[in-house]
C-alpha positions as protocol buffer text, in pm:
chain_id: "A"
residue {
  index: 1
  type: UNK
  ca { x: 6760 y: 4630 z: -7863 }
}
residue {
  index: 2
  type: UNK
  ca { x: 6692 y: 4322 z: -7650 }
}
residue {
  index: 3
  type: UNK
  ca { x: 6567 y: 4351 z: -7293 }
}
residue {
  index: 4
  type: UNK
  ca { x: 6588 y: 4148 z: -6973 }
}
residue {
  index: 5
  type: UNK
  ca { x: 6307 y: 4221 z: -6726 }
}
residue {
  index: 6
  type: UNK
  ca { x: 6424 y: 4165 z: -6368 }
}
residue {
  index: 7
  type: UNK
  ca { x: 6150 y: 4116 z: -6105 }
}
residue {
  index: 8
  type: UNK
  ca { x: 6245 y: 4104 z: -5736 }
}
residue {
  index: 9
  type: UNK
  ca { x: 6006 y: 3910 z: -5512 }
}
residue {
  index: 10
  type: UNK
  ca { x: 5965 y: 3766 z: -5165 }
}
residue {
  index: 11
  type: UNK
  ca { x: 5670 y: 3556 z: -5041 }
}
residue {
  index: 12
  type: UNK
  ca { x: 5378 y: 3738 z: -5201 }
}
residue {
  index: 13
  type: UNK
  ca { x: 5268 y: 3496 z: -5476 }
}
residue {
  index: 14
  type: UNK
  ca { x: 4925 y: 3657 z: -5522 }
}
residue {
  index: 15
  type: UNK
  ca { x: 5088 y: 3986 z: -5612 }
}
residue {
  index: 16
  type: UNK
  ca { x: 5354 y: 3826 z: -5830 }
}
residue {
  index: 17
  type: UNK
  ca { x: 5082 y: 3656 z: -6034 }
}
residue {
  index: 18
  type: UNK
  ca { x: 4927 y: 3995 z: -6120 }
}
residue {
  index: 19
  type: UNK
  ca { x: 5267 y: 4141 z: -6203 }
}
residue {
  index: 20
  type: UNK
  ca { x: 5341 y: 3855 z: -6443 }
}
residue {
  index: 21
  type: UNK
  ca { x: 4997 y: 3889 z: -6605 }
}
residue {
  index: 22
  type: UNK
  ca { x: 5066 y: 4258 z: -6665 }
}
residue {
  index: 23
  type: UNK
  ca { x: 5397 y: 4162 z: -6828 }
}
residue {
  index: 24
  type: UNK
  ca { x: 5220 y: 3917 z: -7057 }
}
residue {
  index: 25
  type: UNK
  ca { x: 4985 y: 4199 z: -7166 }
}
residue {
  index: 26
  type: UNK
  ca { x: 5263 y: 4439 z: -7266 }
}
residue {
  index: 27
  type: UNK
  ca { x: 5246 y: 4607 z: -7608 }
}
residue {
  index: 28
  type: UNK
  ca { x: 5617 y: 4524 z: -7639 }
}
residue {
  index: 29
  type: UNK
  ca { x: 5734 y: 4209 z: -7465 }
}
residue {
  index: 30
  type: UNK
  ca { x: 6070 y: 4170 z: -7292 }
}
residue {
  index: 31
  type: UNK
  ca { x: 6306 y: 3911 z: -7439 }
}
residue {
  index: 32
  type: UNK
  ca { x: 6334 y: 3735 z: -7105 }
}
residue {
  index: 33
  type: UNK
  ca { x: 6197 y: 3753 z: -6751 }
}
residue {
  index: 34
  type: UNK
  ca { x: 6425 y: 3688 z: -6454 }
}
residue {
  index: 35
  type: UNK
  ca { x: 6261 y: 3640 z: -6114 }
}
residue {
  index: 36
  type: UNK
  ca { x: 6505 y: 3750 z: -5843 }
}
residue {
  index: 37
  type: UNK
  ca { x: 6365 y: 3558 z: -5546 }
}
residue {
  index: 38
  type: UNK
  ca { x: 6503 y: 3639 z: -5200 }
}
residue {
  index: 39
  type: UNK
  ca { x: 6398 y: 3308 z: -5042 }
}
residue {
  index: 40
  type: UNK
  ca { x: 6024 y: 3266 z: -5111 }
}
residue {
  index: 41
  type: UNK
  ca { x: 5845 y: 2941 z: -5031 }
}
residue {
  index: 42
  type: UNK
  ca { x: 5701 y: 2687 z: -5274 }
}
residue {
  index: 43
  type: UNK
  ca { x: 5382 y: 2886 z: -5337 }
}
residue {
  index: 44
  type: UNK
  ca { x: 5587 y: 3142 z: -5528 }
}
residue {
  index: 45
  type: UNK
  ca { x: 5767 y: 2869 z: -5718 }
}
residue {
  index: 46
  type: UNK
  ca { x: 5432 y: 2721 z: -5819 }
}
residue {
  index: 47
  type: UNK
  ca { x: 5308 y: 3059 z: -5949 }
}
residue {
  index: 48
  type: UNK
  ca { x: 5621 y: 3088 z: -6161 }
}
residue {
  index: 49
  type: UNK
  ca { x: 5594 y: 2735 z: -6297 }
}
residue {
  index: 50
  type: UNK
  ca { x: 5226 y: 2782 z: -6382 }
}
residue {
  index: 51
  type: UNK
  ca { x: 5302 y: 3110 z: -6559 }
}
residue {
  index: 52
  type: UNK
  ca { x: 5582 y: 2946 z: -6755 }
}
residue {
  index: 53
  type: UNK
  ca { x: 5321 y: 2731 z: -6934 }
}
residue {
  index: 54
  type: UNK
  ca { x: 5122 y: 3037 z: -7047 }
}
residue {
  index: 55
  type: UNK
  ca { x: 5392 y: 3257 z: -7201 }
}
residue {
  index: 56
  type: UNK
  ca { x: 5634 y: 3251 z: -7492 }
}
residue {
  index: 57
  type: UNK
  ca { x: 5879 y: 3469 z: -7298 }
}
residue {
  index: 58
  type: UNK
  ca { x: 6192 y: 3295 z: -7171 }
}
residue {
  index: 59
  type: UNK
  ca { x: 6163 y: 3275 z: -6794 }
}
residue {
  index: 60
  type: UNK
  ca { x: 6433 y: 3217 z: -6529 }
}
residue {
  index: 61
  type: UNK
  ca { x: 6379 y: 3176 z: -6155 }
}
residue {
  index: 62
  type: UNK
  ca { x: 6684 y: 3275 z: -5946 }
}
residue {
  index: 63
  type: UNK
  ca { x: 6633 y: 3175 z: -5582 }
}
residue {
  index: 64
  type: UNK
  ca { x: 6846 y: 3208 z: -5270 }
}
residue {
  index: 65
  type: UNK
  ca { x: 6795 y: 3079 z: -4917 }
}
residue {
  index: 66
  type: UNK
  ca { x: 6584 y: 3291 z: -4683 }
}
residue {
  index: 67
  type: UNK
  ca { x: 6838 y: 3403 z: -4422 }
}
residue {
  index: 68
  type: UNK
  ca { x: 6733 y: 3766 z: -4402 }
}
residue {
  index: 69
  type: UNK
  ca { x: 6688 y: 4064 z: -4635 }
}
residue {
  index: 70
  type: UNK
  ca { x: 6939 y: 4026 z: -4921 }
}
residue {
  index: 71
  type: UNK
  ca { x: 6778 y: 4221 z: -5206 }
}
residue {
  index: 72
  type: UNK
  ca { x: 7110 y: 4358 z: -5332 }
}
residue {
  index: 73
  type: UNK
  ca { x: 7260 y: 4010 z: -5351 }
}
residue {
  index: 74
  type: UNK
  ca { x: 6969 y: 3847 z: -5534 }
}
residue {
  index: 75
  type: UNK
  ca { x: 6954 y: 4133 z: -5783 }
}
residue {
  index: 76
  type: UNK
  ca { x: 7324 y: 4085 z: -5854 }
}
residue {
  index: 77
  type: UNK
  ca { x: 7264 y: 3715 z: -5914 }
}
residue {
  index: 78
  type: UNK
  ca { x: 6985 y: 3801 z: -6156 }
}
residue {
  index: 79
  type: UNK
  ca { x: 7201 y: 4053 z: -6341 }
}
residue {
  index: 80
  type: UNK
  ca { x: 7470 y: 3788 z: -6387 }
}
residue {
  index: 81
  type: UNK
  ca { x: 7206 y: 3553 z: -6529 }
}
residue {
  index: 82
  type: UNK
  ca { x: 7067 y: 3816 z: -6769 }
}
residue {
  index: 83
  type: UNK
  ca { x: 7150 y: 3762 z: -7136 }
}
residue {
  index: 84
  type: UNK
  ca { x: 7065 y: 4095 z: -7297 }
}
residue {
  index: 85
  type: UNK
  ca { x: 7211 y: 4442 z: -7323 }
}
residue {
  index: 86
  type: UNK
  ca { x: 6938 y: 4636 z: -7143 }
}
residue {
  index: 87
  type: UNK
  ca { x: 6786 y: 4559 z: -6802 }
}
residue {
  index: 88
  type: UNK
  ca { x: 6450 y: 4686 z: -6680 }
}
residue {
  index: 89
  type: UNK
  ca { x: 6407 y: 4637 z: -6307 }
}
residue {
  index: 90
  type: UNK
  ca { x: 6079 y: 4614 z: -6114 }
}
residue {
  index: 91
  type: UNK
  ca { x: 5947 y: 4463 z: -5792 }
}
residue {
  index: 92
  type: UNK
  ca { x: 5699 y: 4182 z: -5744 }
}
residue {
  index: 93
  type: UNK
  ca { x: 5429 y: 4417 z: -5614 }
}
residue {
  index: 94
  type: UNK
  ca { x: 5387 y: 4654 z: -5910 }
}
residue {
  index: 95
  type: UNK
  ca { x: 5140 y: 4612 z: -6196 }
}
residue {
  index: 96
  type: UNK
  ca { x: 5259 y: 4755 z: -6526 }
}
residue {
  index: 97
  type: UNK
  ca { x: 5083 y: 4987 z: -6767 }
}
residue {
  index: 98
  type: UNK
  ca { x: 5054 y: 4812 z: -7105 }
}
residue {
  index: 99
  type: UNK
  ca { x: 5323 y: 5038 z: -7258 }
}
residue {
  index: 100
  type: UNK
  ca { x: 5565 y: 5015 z: -6966 }
}
residue {
  index: 101
  type: UNK
  ca { x: 5833 y: 4815 z: -7147 }
}
residue {
  index: 102
  type: UNK
  ca { x: 5780 y: 5014 z: -7467 }
}
residue {
  index: 103
  type: UNK
  ca { x: 5837 y: 5343 z: -7281 }
}
residue {
  index: 104
  type: UNK
  ca { x: 6159 y: 5229 z: -7114 }
}
residue {
  index: 105
  type: UNK
  ca { x: 6295 y: 5105 z: -7447 }
}
residue {
  index: 106
  type: UNK
  ca { x: 6200 y: 5425 z: -7628 }
}
residue {
  index: 107
  type: UNK
  ca { x: 6382 y: 5648 z: -7380 }
}
residue {
  index: 108
  type: UNK
  ca { x: 6687 y: 5427 z: -7333 }
}
residue {
  index: 109
  type: UNK
  ca { x: 7003 y: 5610 z: -7439 }
}
residue {
  index: 110
  type: UNK
  ca { x: 7373 y: 5547 z: -7399 }
}
residue {
  index: 111
  type: UNK
  ca { x: 7532 y: 5687 z: -7082 }
}
residue {
  index: 112
  type: UNK
  ca { x: 7185 y: 5717 z: -6927 }
}
residue {
  index: 113
  type: UNK
  ca { x: 6979 y: 5523 z: -6675 }
}
residue {
  index: 114
  type: UNK
  ca { x: 6609 y: 5569 z: -6607 }
}
residue {
  index: 115
  type: UNK
  ca { x: 6375 y: 5588 z: -6312 }
}
residue {
  index: 116
  type: UNK
  ca { x: 6000 y: 5611 z: -6359 }
}
residue {
  index: 117
  type: UNK
  ca { x: 5682 y: 5705 z: -6167 }
}
residue {
  index: 118
  type: UNK
  ca { x: 5437 y: 5492 z: -5977 }
}
residue {
  index: 119
  type: UNK
  ca { x: 5075 y: 5520 z: -5880 }
}
residue {
  index: 120
  type: UNK
  ca { x: 4983 y: 5398 z: -5532 }
}
residue {
  index: 121
  type: UNK
  ca { x: 4682 y: 5168 z: -5508 }
}
residue {
  index: 122
  type: UNK
  ca { x: 4511 y: 5215 z: -5174 }
}
residue {
  index: 123
  type: UNK
  ca { x: 4408 y: 4920 z: -4958 }
}
residue {
  index: 124
  type: UNK
  ca { x: 4057 y: 4880 z: -5101 }
}
residue {
  index: 125
  type: UNK
  ca { x: 4173 y: 4884 z: -5463 }
}
residue {
  index: 126
  type: UNK
  ca { x: 4460 y: 4649 z: -5384 }
}
residue {
  index: 127
  type: UNK
  ca { x: 4229 y: 4395 z: -5226 }
}
residue {
  index: 128
  type: UNK
  ca { x: 3989 y: 4417 z: -5520 }
}
residue {
  index: 129
  type: UNK
  ca { x: 4274 y: 4369 z: -5767 }
}
residue {
  index: 130
  type: UNK
  ca { x: 4407 y: 4064 z: -5581 }
}
residue {
  index: 131
  type: UNK
  ca { x: 4070 y: 3894 z: -5550 }
}
residue {
  index: 132
  type: UNK
  ca { x: 3944 y: 3982 z: -5899 }
}
residue {
  index: 133
  type: UNK
  ca { x: 4281 y: 3943 z: -6077 }
}
residue {
  index: 134
  type: UNK
  ca { x: 4257 y: 4298 z: -6218 }
}
residue {
  index: 135
  type: UNK
  ca { x: 4565 y: 4434 z: -6397 }
}
residue {
  index: 136
  type: UNK
  ca { x: 4424 y: 4736 z: -6581 }
}
residue {
  index: 137
  type: UNK
  ca { x: 4395 y: 5075 z: -6416 }
}
residue {
  index: 138
  type: UNK
  ca { x: 4366 y: 5437 z: -6536 }
}
residue {
  index: 139
  type: UNK
  ca { x: 4365 y: 5793 z: -6399 }
}
residue {
  index: 140
  type: UNK
  ca { x: 3997 y: 5756 z: -6304 }
}
residue {
  index: 141
  type: UNK
  ca { x: 4039 y: 5437 z: -6099 }
}
residue {
  index: 142
  type: UNK
  ca { x: 3894 y: 5478 z: -5749 }
}
residue {
  index: 143
  type: UNK
  ca { x: 4110 y: 5475 z: -5436 }
}
residue {
  index: 144
  type: UNK
  ca { x: 4448 y: 5557 z: -5588 }
}
residue {
  index: 145
  type: UNK
  ca { x: 4716 y: 5803 z: -5480 }
}
residue {
  index: 146
  type: UNK
  ca { x: 4947 y: 6005 z: -5708 }
}
residue {
  index: 147
  type: UNK
  ca { x: 4666 y: 6001 z: -5964 }
}
residue {
  index: 148
  type: UNK
  ca { x: 4850 y: 6242 z: -6196 }
}
residue {
  index: 149
  type: UNK
  ca { x: 5118 y: 5976 z: -6247 }
}
residue {
  index: 150
  type: UNK
  ca { x: 4856 y: 5751 z: -6411 }
}
residue {
  index: 151
  type: UNK
  ca { x: 4824 y: 5982 z: -6713 }
}
residue {
  index: 152
  type: UNK
  ca { x: 5010 y: 5834 z: -7008 }
}
residue {
  index: 153
  type: UNK
  ca { x: 5161 y: 6114 z: -7214 }
}
residue {
  index: 154
  type: UNK
  ca { x: 5512 y: 5992 z: -7297 }
}
residue {
  index: 155
  type: UNK
  ca { x: 5600 y: 6264 z: -7550 }
}
residue {
  index: 156
  type: UNK
  ca { x: 5634 y: 6514 z: -7266 }
}
residue {
  index: 157
  type: UNK
  ca { x: 5966 y: 6346 z: -7188 }
}
residue {
  index: 158
  type: UNK
  ca { x: 6111 y: 6489 z: -7510 }
}
residue {
  index: 159
  type: UNK
  ca { x: 6124 y: 6820 z: -7324 }
}
residue {
  index: 160
  type: UNK
  ca { x: 6311 y: 6678 z: -7024 }
}
residue {
  index: 161
  type: UNK
  ca { x: 6684 y: 6616 z: -7062 }
}
residue {
  index: 162
  type: UNK
  ca { x: 6873 y: 6355 z: -6857 }
}
residue {
  index: 163
  type: UNK
  ca { x: 7068 y: 6513 z: -6572 }
}
residue {
  index: 164
  type: UNK
  ca { x: 7382 y: 6429 z: -6382 }
}
residue {
  index: 165
  type: UNK
  ca { x: 7188 y: 6461 z: -6059 }
}
residue {
  index: 166
  type: UNK
  ca { x: 7392 y: 6562 z: -5750 }
}
residue {
  index: 167
  type: UNK
  ca { x: 7441 y: 6242 z: -5553 }
}
residue {
  index: 168
  type: UNK
  ca { x: 7317 y: 6398 z: -5229 }
}
residue {
  index: 169
  type: UNK
  ca { x: 6970 y: 6429 z: -5386 }
}
residue {
  index: 170
  type: UNK
  ca { x: 6946 y: 6070 z: -5507 }
}
residue {
  index: 171
  type: UNK
  ca { x: 6759 y: 5940 z: -5202 }
}
residue {
  index: 172
  type: UNK
  ca { x: 6459 y: 6139 z: -5326 }
}
residue {
  index: 173
  type: UNK
  ca { x: 6504 y: 6074 z: -5700 }
}
residue {
  index: 174
  type: UNK
  ca { x: 6513 y: 5697 z: -5756 }
}
residue {
  index: 175
  type: UNK
  ca { x: 6290 y: 5400 z: -5685 }
}
residue {
  index: 176
  type: UNK
  ca { x: 6436 y: 5055 z: -5738 }
}
residue {
  index: 177
  type: UNK
  ca { x: 6093 y: 4920 z: -5829 }
}
residue {
  index: 178
  type: UNK
  ca { x: 6099 y: 5124 z: -6152 }
}
residue {
  index: 179
  type: UNK
  ca { x: 6443 y: 5158 z: -6308 }
}
residue {
  index: 180
  type: UNK
  ca { x: 6633 y: 5056 z: -6620 }
}
residue {
  index: 181
  type: UNK
  ca { x: 7002 y: 5041 z: -6712 }
}
residue {
  index: 182
  type: UNK
  ca { x: 7252 y: 4924 z: -6968 }
}
residue {
  index: 183
  type: UNK
  ca { x: 7385 y: 4594 z: -6841 }
}
residue {
  index: 184
  type: UNK
  ca { x: 7745 y: 4694 z: -6910 }
}
residue {
  index: 185
  type: UNK
  ca { x: 7711 y: 5004 z: -6690 }
}
residue {
  index: 186
  type: UNK
  ca { x: 7603 y: 4782 z: -6401 }
}
residue {
  index: 187
  type: UNK
  ca { x: 7898 y: 4549 z: -6457 }
}
residue {
  index: 188
  type: UNK
  ca { x: 8137 y: 4845 z: -6476 }
}
residue {
  index: 189
  type: UNK
  ca { x: 8041 y: 4964 z: -6126 }
}
residue {
  index: 190
  type: UNK
  ca { x: 8029 y: 4606 z: -5987 }
}
residue {
  index: 191
  type: UNK
  ca { x: 7651 y: 4607 z: -5950 }
}
residue {
  index: 192
  type: UNK
  ca { x: 7475 y: 4640 z: -5619 }
}
residue {
  index: 193
  type: UNK
  ca { x: 7664 y: 4685 z: -5292 }
}
residue {
  index: 194
  type: UNK
  ca { x: 7591 y: 4365 z: -5099 }
}
residue {
  index: 195
  type: UNK
  ca { x: 7680 y: 4522 z: -4764 }
}
residue {
  index: 196
  type: UNK
  ca { x: 7316 y: 4635 z: -4760 }
}
residue {
  index: 197
  type: UNK
  ca { x: 7154 y: 4359 z: -4551 }
}
residue {
  index: 198
  type: UNK
  ca { x: 6838 y: 4543 z: -4446 }
}
residue {
  index: 199
  type: UNK
  ca { x: 6585 y: 4760 z: -4628 }
}
residue {
  index: 200
  type: UNK
  ca { x: 6682 y: 5092 z: -4777 }
}
residue {
  index: 201
  type: UNK
  ca { x: 6935 y: 5296 z: -4978 }
}
residue {
  index: 202
  type: UNK
  ca { x: 7074 y: 5017 z: -5201 }
}
residue {
  index: 203
  type: UNK
  ca { x: 6919 y: 5183 z: -5508 }
}
residue {
  index: 204
  type: UNK
  ca { x: 7046 y: 5527 z: -5411 }
}
residue {
  index: 205
  type: UNK
  ca { x: 7395 y: 5382 z: -5369 }
}
residue {
  index: 206
  type: UNK
  ca { x: 7384 y: 5213 z: -5710 }
}
residue {
  index: 207
  type: UNK
  ca { x: 7261 y: 5535 z: -5869 }
}
residue {
  index: 208
  type: UNK
  ca { x: 7529 y: 5745 z: -5699 }
}
residue {
  index: 209
  type: UNK
  ca { x: 7801 y: 5521 z: -5837 }
}
residue {
  index: 210
  type: UNK
  ca { x: 7647 y: 5523 z: -6187 }
}
residue {
  index: 211
  type: UNK
  ca { x: 7649 y: 5903 z: -6182 }
}
residue {
  index: 212
  type: UNK
  ca { x: 8008 y: 5901 z: -6055 }
}
residue {
  index: 213
  type: UNK
  ca { x: 8092 y: 5687 z: -6359 }
}
residue {
  index: 214
  type: UNK
  ca { x: 7938 y: 5953 z: -6583 }
}
residue {
  index: 215
  type: UNK
  ca { x: 7595 y: 5799 z: -6646 }
}
residue {
  index: 216
  type: UNK
  ca { x: 7313 y: 6056 z: -6639 }
}
residue {
  index: 217
  type: UNK
  ca { x: 6975 y: 5999 z: -6474 }
}
residue {
  index: 218
  type: UNK
  ca { x: 6655 y: 6040 z: -6678 }
}
residue {
  index: 219
  type: UNK
  ca { x: 6342 y: 6066 z: -6464 }
}
residue {
  index: 220
  type: UNK
  ca { x: 6037 y: 5976 z: -6673 }
}
residue {
  index: 221
  type: UNK
  ca { x: 5717 y: 6178 z: -6644 }
}
residue {
  index: 222
  type: UNK
  ca { x: 5379 y: 6036 z: -6749 }
}
residue {
  index: 223
  type: UNK
  ca { x: 5551 y: 5730 z: -6899 }
}
residue {
  index: 224
  type: UNK
  ca { x: 5691 y: 5403 z: -6767 }
}
residue {
  index: 225
  type: UNK
  ca { x: 5386 y: 5388 z: -6541 }
}
residue {
  index: 226
  type: UNK
  ca { x: 5334 y: 5122 z: -6276 }
}
residue {
  index: 227
  type: UNK
  ca { x: 5071 y: 5067 z: -6007 }
}
residue {
  index: 228
  type: UNK
  ca { x: 5202 y: 4977 z: -5664 }
}
residue {
  index: 229
  type: UNK
  ca { x: 4999 y: 4733 z: -5454 }
}
residue {
  index: 230
  type: UNK
  ca { x: 4935 y: 4842 z: -5096 }
}
residue {
  index: 231
  type: UNK
  ca { x: 5118 y: 4650 z: -4823 }
}
residue {
  index: 232
  type: UNK
  ca { x: 5280 y: 4701 z: -4484 }
}
residue {
  index: 233
  type: UNK
  ca { x: 5605 y: 4894 z: -4505 }
}
residue {
  index: 234
  type: UNK
  ca { x: 5940 y: 4727 z: -4447 }
}
residue {
  index: 235
  type: UNK
  ca { x: 6097 y: 4778 z: -4106 }
}
residue {
  index: 236
  type: UNK
  ca { x: 6350 y: 5063 z: -4108 }
}
residue {
  index: 237
  type: UNK
  ca { x: 6530 y: 4979 z: -3784 }
}
residue {
  index: 238
  type: UNK
  ca { x: 6876 y: 4980 z: -3945 }
}
residue {
  index: 239
  type: UNK
  ca { x: 6832 y: 5270 z: -4184 }
}
residue {
  index: 240
  type: UNK
  ca { x: 7111 y: 5471 z: -4017 }
}
residue {
  index: 241
  type: UNK
  ca { x: 7352 y: 5184 z: -4079 }
}
residue {
  index: 242
  type: UNK
  ca { x: 7251 y: 5184 z: -4447 }
}
residue {
  index: 243
  type: UNK
  ca { x: 7286 y: 5563 z: -4462 }
}
residue {
  index: 244
  type: UNK
  ca { x: 7643 y: 5518 z: -4338 }
}
residue {
  index: 245
  type: UNK
  ca { x: 7722 y: 5270 z: -4618 }
}
residue {
  index: 246
  type: UNK
  ca { x: 7571 y: 5509 z: -4872 }
}
residue {
  index: 247
  type: UNK
  ca { x: 7771 y: 5804 z: -4736 }
}
residue {
  index: 248
  type: UNK
  ca { x: 8094 y: 5602 z: -4742 }
}
residue {
  index: 249
  type: UNK
  ca { x: 8049 y: 5504 z: -5105 }
}
residue {
  index: 250
  type: UNK
  ca { x: 7944 y: 5855 z: -5208 }
}
residue {
  index: 251
  type: UNK
  ca { x: 8267 y: 5996 z: -5059 }
}
residue {
  index: 252
  type: UNK
  ca { x: 8488 y: 5733 z: -5221 }
}
residue {
  index: 253
  type: UNK
  ca { x: 8683 y: 5837 z: -5531 }
}
residue {
  index: 254
  type: UNK
  ca { x: 8594 y: 5514 z: -5714 }
}
residue {
  index: 255
  type: UNK
  ca { x: 8253 y: 5411 z: -5848 }
}
residue {
  index: 256
  type: UNK
  ca { x: 8344 y: 5044 z: -5789 }
}
residue {
  index: 257
  type: UNK
  ca { x: 8208 y: 4865 z: -5480 }
}
residue {
  index: 258
  type: UNK
  ca { x: 8417 y: 4581 z: -5341 }
}
residue {
  index: 259
  type: UNK
  ca { x: 8131 y: 4359 z: -5223 }
}
residue {
  index: 260
  type: UNK
  ca { x: 7941 y: 4345 z: -5550 }
}
residue {
  index: 261
  type: UNK
  ca { x: 7854 y: 4152 z: -5860 }
}
residue {
  index: 262
  type: UNK
  ca { x: 8205 y: 4018 z: -5927 }
}
residue {
  index: 263
  type: UNK
  ca { x: 8156 y: 3785 z: -5628 }
}
residue {
  index: 264
  type: UNK
  ca { x: 7844 y: 3643 z: -5796 }
}
residue {
  index: 265
  type: UNK
  ca { x: 8034 y: 3588 z: -6118 }
}
residue {
  index: 266
  type: UNK
  ca { x: 8277 y: 3371 z: -5922 }
}
residue {
  index: 267
  type: UNK
  ca { x: 7998 y: 3177 z: -5749 }
}
residue {
  index: 268
  type: UNK
  ca { x: 7778 y: 3124 z: -6054 }
}
């Protein structure tokens, strides 16, 4: 199975550098990296170009103009660009455990999509990682939250079956920074709903429509581990508007969204 690793980023080049270094150190490498860039400046571009000279992994930088939060749109553009059958999706502020890609591949199964855990690095540890270029952490690392999630025991997932999770519970079940899918499933539901123009709920909406299509959710435990760098939270001023979009699509009979990836196919 060949894998496209999709990394969403916006104007945090120091963090993206650590993320890319953790990708380079994977026990199983992705077949390509696609940077989904929602309008970063030239510092981010320079990090990507410098990294390109240090890796054998095929690397693509998909950029769009910075005219506001358009995460759903840039992810759709990256999905269109992807070449391989399986997509692993992360954000540009998460450092990967060395077996992260390996775990997602191992538990990939037809008619299933995956979400995994994350460990939160507190402010002190984040600053140390950024200044010292540290990409290796463990359950005993100081100043981390959700420490249990840092234990790597992937075989426990053999005991956990994928579930067709009720869509009303999805807000609490998925994190877009740690997910993986079959590319064809994403195309079948028309990818991300691009009506989401501010932070929040785009991943829940995508997941709800995948489940409506008949794709079960597998939530990894003690596998697919990532370490999330501390930063200020996104503004949630328009979360009720996004909740309304999510509710509308959950109530619809179709799993297809009109304002989705098909538009990007036409553009690109």
